[in-house]
C-alpha positions as CSV (number, residue, x, y, z in Angstrom):
1,X,111.4,113.5,88.2
2,X,110.9,109.9,87.7
3,X,113.9,107.5,86.8
4,X,114.9,103.8,87.0
5,X,115.1,104.0,90.7
6,X,111.4,104.9,91.0
7,X,109.9,102.1,88.7
8,X,106.6,101.0,90.3
9,X,104.6,98.0,89.4
10,X,100.8,98.0,88.9
11,X,100.2,95.5,91.6
12,X,99.5,98.0,94.1
13,X,96.3,99.5,92.4
14,X,93.4,98.8,94.7
15,X,90.9,99.0,91.9
16,X,91.9,95.7,90.6
17,X,91.8,94.0,93.9
18,X,88.2,94.9,94.0
19,X,87.0,93.0,91.1
20,X,84.6,90.0,91.3
21,X,86.4,86.8,92.2
22,X,84.5,84.7,89.6
23,X,85.6,86.9,86.5
24,X,89.0,88.2,87.4
25,X,91.0,85.5,89.4
26,X,93.8,85.7,86.8
27,X,94.2,89.6,87.4
28,X,94.5,88.9,91.1
29,X,97.2,86.2,90.5
30,X,99.1,88.7,88.2
31,X,99.1,91.4,91.1
32,X,100.8,88.8,93.3
33,X,103.3,88.1,90.5
34,X,104.0,91.7,90.1
35,X,104.4,92.1,93.8
36,X,106.9,89.2,93.9
37,X,109.1,90.4,91.0
38,X,109.2,93.9,92.6
39,X,110.2,92.3,96.0
40,X,113.1,90.3,94.3
41,X,114.2,93.5,92.4
42,X,114.4,95.5,95.6
43,X,116.2,92.6,97.4
44,X,118.9,92.8,94.6
45,X,119.1,96.6,95.1
46,X,119.3,96.4,98.8
47,X,122.2,93.7,98.4
48,X,124.1,96.0,96.1
49,X,123.7,98.9,98.6
50,X,124.8,96.9,101.5
51,X,128.1,95.7,99.5
52,X,128.9,99.3,98.5
53,X,128.6,100.3,102.2
54,X,130.8,97.3,103.2
55,X,133.4,98.5,100.5
56,X,133.3,102.0,101.8
57,X,133.8,100.9,105.4
58,X,136.6,98.8,104.5
59,X,138.4,101.7,102.8
60,X,137.7,104.1,105.5
61,X,139.3,101.5,107.9
62,X,142.4,101.0,105.5
63,X,142.9,104.9,105.4
64,X,142.9,105.0,109.1
65,X,145.4,102.1,109.3
66,X,147.7,103.9,106.7
67,X,147.4,107.0,108.6
68,X,148.5,105.3,111.9
69,X,151.5,103.9,110.0
70,X,152.5,107.1,108.6
71,X,152.1,108.9,112.0
72,X,154.2,106.1,113.8
73,X,157.1,106.5,111.1
74,X,157.0,110.2,111.7
75,X,157.2,109.9,115.7
76,X,160.1,107.2,115.1
77,X,162.1,110.3,113.2
78,X,161.2,112.7,115.8
79,X,159.1,114.9,113.5
80,X,156.6,117.3,115.0
81,X,153.2,116.0,113.9
82,X,150.9,118.9,112.9
83,X,147.5,119.4,114.5
84,X,144.6,119.1,112.3
85,X,141.4,120.4,113.2
86,X,138.9,118.8,110.7
87,X,135.8,120.6,112.1
88,X,137.2,123.9,111.1
89,X,138.8,122.6,107.8
90,X,142.1,124.4,108.7
91,X,145.7,123.2,109.2
92,X,148.2,124.6,111.8
93,X,151.6,123.4,111.5
94,X,154.6,123.8,113.9
95,X,154.9,126.9,116.0
96,X,157.6,128.4,113.8
97,X,155.4,128.7,110.7
98,X,152.0,128.9,112.4
99,X,150.5,132.3,112.1
100,X,147.0,134.0,111.3
101,X,147.8,134.1,107.6
102,X,149.2,130.5,107.2
103,X,146.0,128.3,107.1
104,X,145.1,125.6,104.8
105,X,141.5,125.2,103.9
106,X,139.9,122.2,102.0
107,X,136.9,122.8,99.9
108,X,134.6,120.3,98.2
């Protein structure tokens, strides 16, 4: 299924590039123009994607900083910090409430 992200120009058609030079110079220049417009559009798309990635990276770093701050506050209070195993999507608390039936699973 095609959408706006898959718009292609007619500049890449080889049949137009093979026309005799004397009769169809304007078509060849139009192909160059279409290629340049597509190049600019792809550049804008690329810049938007890079900005989105930078935004996501900044938020991930902010989340790690907040987590570190909260863990430091818990350590100052003398609280036992629960162990989290993200690979198994499970949570185990302190030894007193840990048990085979007490697990917390995150589903997406």
